[in-house]
N, C-alpha and C positions, 0 to 999 in steps of 0.2 A: 504493500500500500504506500510505501515511502515514495516510490517513483510517481505514482498517480497524483499523490498530494503535492509533490514538488512541481510537476508539470502544470497542474491546475493553479498553484500559487503564482508561478511566474507568468502564466497566461493572464491571470487577473491583474497582476501588477502592470504588465505592458499594455493591456487594454486601457488602463487608466492613462498611461503615457501617450498612447495613440489618441485618446480623447482630447488630451491637452493640445496636440497638434491641430486637430480639427476645430477645437474651440478658439485657438489663435486665429485660424483662418476666418471663422465667423466674426470674431471681434474686429477684424480688419476688412470686412466686406465693404465698408464705405471709405477706406483709406486710399487716397489717390496714389496710383502707381504700384499698389501692393501686388505681389505675386504669391499665389497660393502654394502651400507646401503639400507634397504627397507623403503618405506614410504607409509602410507595409510591415508585416511581421513574418518571421521565419523561425524554423526550429534550429537550435544550436546545441551540440553536445557539450556536456560538462567535462572539461579537461582536468584530469587529476588521477592519482593512483587508485582511489577507491570509488570513483564515480563514472566508470565507462558506460554504464547503462542509463545514466541520467541525461535528460535533455531539458532545455528551457526555451521559452519563447523570447525572441528579441525583436523589438520594434526599431526600425531605422527610417530615416528620411532619405529615400534614394534620389530624389530630385525635386526641383521646383517647377511648377507649371509656368512656362514662359509664353503661353498664349496671350495675345493682346487683350487689354481691357477696353471698355467702351470709351469713345471720345466725347467728353462732356463740354459744351460751350460755356465759357464764362464771360467773354467780352473784355477780360482784363488783358491788356497788351503784354504784361509780364508773364502770364501763364503760357506754358508750352507743353505740347504733347509730342512724343517721338512717334513719327509715322513709320511703322514697321520695326525692324530690328535696331538695336542700339541702346546705349545708356548715356546719361550725362554724368560728368565727374563731379564728385563732392568731396569735401574734406571732413574727416571724422574728428571727434574730440581729441584724439591722440595726435592730430596733425597729419595723418597719413591719408592717402587717396583711396577712395572707394567709388562705387558706381551705383546709380539709382535710376529708376524710371519716373520718379516723382517730380513733376514740373510746375507745381503751384508755387511760383517764385514771389519773393517780396524783398523790399529794401529796408535796411535798418537806418537809423538817423545818420550814419556815416556814409551811406550809399553802398554798403556791401550787400551783395545779392545772396539770399538764402533760399532754400526750398522749404516745403511744408514741414519737414522734420527739424527745421532750424539749423541745418548744416550749410556751411558756406559753399557756394557753387564755384567751380574752378574755371579759369579761362584756358585758352589753347596752350598757354605756357605752363599750366599746372599750378597757378597761384590764385588765391581768392579773387573773385571778380568784384571790382569796385567801380561804380559809375559816378561820373562828375555831376554837378548840379545840372538839371535839365527841366524842360517844360514838357517833353514828350519822349517816350521810349518805343522803339520798334525792334522786333527780333525777326531776322530773316530766316528763310528755310534752312540755311546752313549753320544757324546759330549765331550769325553776325548780329551785333547789337549796335543800333544807330540811335543817336539822341538829337533833339533840337535844343541847342544851348539857350539859356535865358536871354531874351531880347532878340532872338533870331527870327527870321521870317518863317511862314508855314512850311516852305519847301526846303529850308536850309538844314538838312540832316547831316550829321557827321558820324562816320563809323568810329567807334571808340574801343571795341573789343569783340571777342568771340567766345561763346561757350564751348568748353571742351566736350566733344561728343566722340564716343568710342563704339566700336562694333566687334566685340569678341565673339568667338564660337560659344554659344550658350552651353554646350556640353562641357566646356572647360570652366564654367562659373559656378560658384556656390554662394549661398546666402549666409552671412555671419549672424552672430547673436544680436548685432546692432540693427539687423534688417536690411543692410546694404550688401552689395555683391562685390566679390573679388575672384580672381582666378583660383582654382584649387591649389592648396598648399602655398599660397602666396606668403612671402616673408618680407619684412620691412626693407631688407637689402635688395629685393628684386626690383626690376624695372617696372614702371607703370605702363599701362596700355597707351598706345600711340593714338593720335587724333585720326578719326575716320571721316574723310570729307564726304563720303557717300551717305552718311546718316542725315536724315531730314527731320525737321521739326515743324509743327503747326502752331502758330501763335494764336492766343485767344481761346485755347482749349486746354483741358487737363485730361489725362488718361485715368479712368477709374480703376478700381480693383477688379481683377479677373476671377474673384471668388464667386462660386455659385452657391448662394445660401441654402437653397433647397437640398442640393446634393450633400453639402456639409452637414446639415441637420439630419438627413437620413443616415449618414455614416455615424454620427454621434449616437443615434438611437440604436443602430445595429450593434455598435460596440458596447452599449449599455446592456443589451440582451446577452451578448457574449460574456460580459463580466458576471452577470447573474448566473449564467450557466457554469462558469468557472467556480464560483462560490459554492454552488450546489455540488459540484464534483469534489471539492475539498471536504464538504460536510459528509458526502457519501464515503469518501476514502477514510475519513476519521471513524465513521461508524463501523466500517468493515474491519478496520484495525482493532477497534475495541472488541468486536465480536470474535475475532481471531484470538485475541488475548484470553477471552473467557473460555474458548474451546480448549486452549492449551492448559489452563488451570484445571478445567474439569478432567482432562485426560491424565 
């Protein structure tokens, strides 16, 4: 009964961990640029001298869903949505570069550009993007930023900088605990991704989350039923163990 109890126990534990992943997806169903996480479980043997016949359930996040989310119009010229593949570069709190699909941009009092996560957006040179005082901002399809300086005429736009846009192979990207993306196994001493001129953005739109709330809710309910089944198996294994012990005492 030891093996049945162990398998059921680990199954219940990882059902709860898998529910956490789906709950996180649901919590970000309205987060701009969010990419849903997939979760799966598999059987793993217990390695050790005395446990060759034991196995446990292991939950892992094999990949992220990179399907595009809906484009939602905002009318804000600072908002951008990436059309197709690609990321915009942002700076994390540790000062290192990472990549995001979130394009709801805003300016702080010093003119520095941030996205909706509060992270500084980087320019093509990999430094935080800062805009000079202006009356109007326009963002081109290639991420080029033009402004109308104070006192200038309606058509007097000046190109001041460009947002860093990259286009890596999605199969080489992973989401960190901070919710941003980096290449698998990336280390601080590694080179950052190069600018990809083929990436295009659409101004006045933001990309919504690609989470399907109905599908996520169904997965949570299914995992809850599995959890209840695992608990019943643990109870049944314990009852059988007690009955076996009674039979041994009687004999």
